[in-house]
C-alpha positions in Angstrom: -0.3 0.2 -0.1 1.2 3.6 -0.5 2.3 5.6 2.2 1.8 9.2 2.8 2.5 11.4 5.5 0.7 14.5 6.5 2.6 17.4 8.5 0.2 19.8 9.9 0.9 23.4 11.6 -1.4 25.6 12.5 -2.0 27.1 16.6 -6.0 26.3 16.2 -7.1 23.1 16.4 -10.5 23.9 15.0 -8.5 25.9 11.6 -9.2 25.9 8.4 -5.9 24.2 7.5 -6.9 21.3 10.0 -9.9 21.1 7.9 -7.5 21.1 5.0 -5.3 18.6 6.1 -8.1 16.3 7.5 -9.8 16.6 3.9 -6.9 15.5 2.1 -5.7 12.9 4.7 -10.0 11.5 3.8 -9.2 11.7 -0.1 -5.7 9.7 0.3 -7.7 7.1 2.0 -10.1 6.6 0.0 -7.9 6.3 -3.0 -6.1 3.6 -1.6 -3.2 5.5 0.4 -1.9 4.5 4.0 -1.9 8.1 5.9 0.0 9.1 8.9 -0.4 12.4 10.2 1.6 14.5 12.5 0.2 17.6 14.1 3.1 19.4 15.2 1.0 22.0 17.8 -0.6 18.8 19.4 2.9 17.3 19.9 4.5 21.2 20.8 7.3 20.4 18.9 10.3 22.0 19.8 11.4 24.2 16.4 14.8 25.4 17.9 18.0 23.2 16.6 20.7 22.8 19.5 23.0 20.7 21.0 20.4 19.1 22.7 19.6 17.5 19.8 22.2 14.8 19.9 23.0 12.4 22.2 26.8 12.2 21.7 29.2 14.8 19.2 31.8 14.2 16.9 33.3 17.4 17.7 31.9 18.4 21.6 34.2 22.1 21.4 32.2 23.9 18.0 28.9 22.8 16.8 28.4 22.1 13.0 24.7 21.2 13.4 24.8 19.9 10.1 28.0 17.5 10.9 26.6 16.4 14.2 22.9 15.7 12.4 25.1 12.8 10.3 27.1 11.6 13.5 24.5 11.3 15.5 22.3 9.7 12.7 24.8 7.0 11.9 24.9 6.5 15.4 21.5 6.2 16.6 21.7 9.1 19.5 19.2 11.7 17.7 17.2 13.5 19.9 13.9 11.1 20.3 11.4 13.6 18.9 13.6 14.2 15.6 13.4 10.4 15.6 9.5 10.4 15.8 9.2 13.1 13.3 11.8 11.6 10.7 10.5 7.4 10.6 7.2 8.4 8.7 9.0 10.4 6.8 11.3 8.1 5.5 8.6 5.3 5.0 6.4 7.4 2.9 6.1 8.3 -1.0 4.4 11.1 -0.4 4.5 14.1 1.7 2.1 16.5 2.5 2.6 19.8 4.3 -0.5 21.9 5.8 0.2 25.3 7.0 -0.9 28.9 7.4 1.1 31.5 5.4 3.1 33.6 7.6 4.8 36.9 7.2 5.2 35.8 3.2 6.6 32.4 4.7 5.9 29.2 7.1 5.3 29.4 10.4 8.4 29.0 12.8 7.5 25.6 14.4 7.0 24.9 10.5 10.7 26.1 10.1 12.5 24.4 13.4 10.7 21.1 11.7 12.7 21.7 8.4 16.1 22.7 10.5 15.9 19.6 12.7 14.2 16.4 10.6 15.5 16.8 7.2 18.8 16.0 8.2 21.7 16.4 6.4 23.8 13.2 4.9 20.0 11.5 4.7 18.1 13.5 3.3 21.0 15.7 1.2 24.5 16.7 1.2 27.5 17.1 -1.3 25.7 15.9 -4.7 22.7 14.5 -3.4 20.6 17.6 -4.0 17.6 18.1 -6.1 17.3 15.1 -8.5 20.0 12.9 -7.0 18.7 14.1 -3.3 17.8 12.0 -0.7 14.1 11.6 -1.4 14.6 11.5 -5.4 11.3 9.4 -6.9 8.7 10.6 -4.1 6.4 13.3 -4.4 5.6 16.3 -1.9 2.2 18.8 -2.2 2.0 22.3 -0.5 -1.5 22.9 1.4 -1.9 26.6 2.6 -4.4 29.4 3.3 -4.1 33.0 3.6 -6.2 36.5 4.2 -5.1 37.9 0.8 -6.9 38.2 -2.1 -5.7 36.2 -5.3 -5.6 38.8 -7.6 -2.7 40.2 -4.9 -0.7 37.7 -6.0 1.2 36.5 -9.1 4.1 37.9 -11.1 2.2 41.5 -12.2 0.9 41.7 -8.4 1.5 44.0 -5.5 2.8 41.0 -3.7 4.7 39.2 -6.0 4.6 35.5 -7.1 3.1 33.3 -4.3 4.2 29.7 -5.2 7.9 30.6 -6.4 8.1 33.6 -5.3 7.7 34.3 -1.7 7.4 30.3 -1.0 10.5 29.8 -2.9 12.1 28.8 0.0 10.0 25.9 0.5 8.7 24.3 -2.7 12.6 24.8 -4.1 15.1 25.3 -1.4 13.4 22.4 0.8 11.4 20.2 -0.8 12.8 20.3 -4.3 16.4 20.5 -2.4 16.2 17.2 -0.9 15.3 15.5 -4.2 11.3 15.6 -4.1 9.0 16.0 -7.1 7.1 19.1 -5.8 3.4 19.4 -7.1 1.8 22.6 -8.1 0.4 24.1 -4.4 -2.9 24.1 -3.3 -3.6 27.7 -1.8 -6.7 28.9 0.4 -7.0 32.7 -0.4 -8.9 35.4 1.9 -10.2 31.8 4.0 -11.3 34.1 7.4 -12.8 37.1 5.3 -15.3 34.4 3.2 -18.6 33.0 3.9 -18.8 29.3 5.7 -20.2 28.2 2.0 -17.0 29.5 0.1 -14.9 27.5 3.0 -17.0 24.5 2.2 -16.3 24.8 -1.7 -12.8 25.3 -0.9 -12.5 21.9 1.0 -14.6 20.2 -2.0 -11.8 21.5 -4.7 -9.3 20.4 -3.0 -10.8 16.7 -2.2 -11.5 16.6 -5.9 -7.8 17.6 -6.8 -6.3 15.2 -4.1 -8.0 12.3 -5.9 -6.7 13.2 -8.9 -3.4 14.0 -7.9 -1.4 12.0 -10.1 -2.8 14.2 -13.0 -1.5 17.6 -10.9 1.3 19.9 -12.7 4.6 19.4 -11.0 7.4 22.4 -11.3 10.9 22.0 -12.5 13.3 21.8 -10.4 17.3 21.7 -11.2 18.5 18.9 -13.2 22.3 17.7 -11.9 23.0 16.5 -15.2 22.8 20.6 -16.6 25.6 21.9 -14.3 29.8 20.6 -13.8 31.3 19.1 -10.9 31.1 22.6 -9.0 27.2 23.6 -10.0 28.4 25.8 -13.0 25.7 25.8 -15.7 27.1 23.0 -18.4 27.8 25.2 -22.0 26.0 23.6 -24.5 
């Protein structure tokens, strides 16, 4: 059975983002996926990367976080909360993120999840990035909501492009970088200000789009074959 994992991050348990996560889970399960979910606020996930993440250190005198991630993973000394988040991600062919847009970005708790869980050496390292990253061959999708109206986002709009503009750090710099093939996101605009009927319509649309996920457009990411050993573009 195909496995999917949802990482849900919102401070309000009854939020619309929570409804999106629940809708996505039901849609995936109905189409044959085995689904797990990580509710970061319910878990009170610690987003702060620190020396406490490592039960043993390769260099106790100076912290290079990425190198200590590799050492702790190899020696089985990662903090338990990191391991608990890591295992379902590594077991899943599809990774789903559900979060609100805060300040052109993700909530701090989710940024900390990226920092602590996407381990150097396991997800990326050296030339093991993009189509050669640790998650190559797997897919990811973002489900997000915000207060702005749809016309406020786009190449000529006041806020600029949403998905590969303000959220490029997630779409390419995080998910694409570690090897995921990244679907177009599902974006719910102006959510706090629309009617309940409109919100129900958004969830119906999400259900339909997740049900037809294999038909969804993927973003084009860099391919390492187009670059030399120093990541310079190949001539010709």
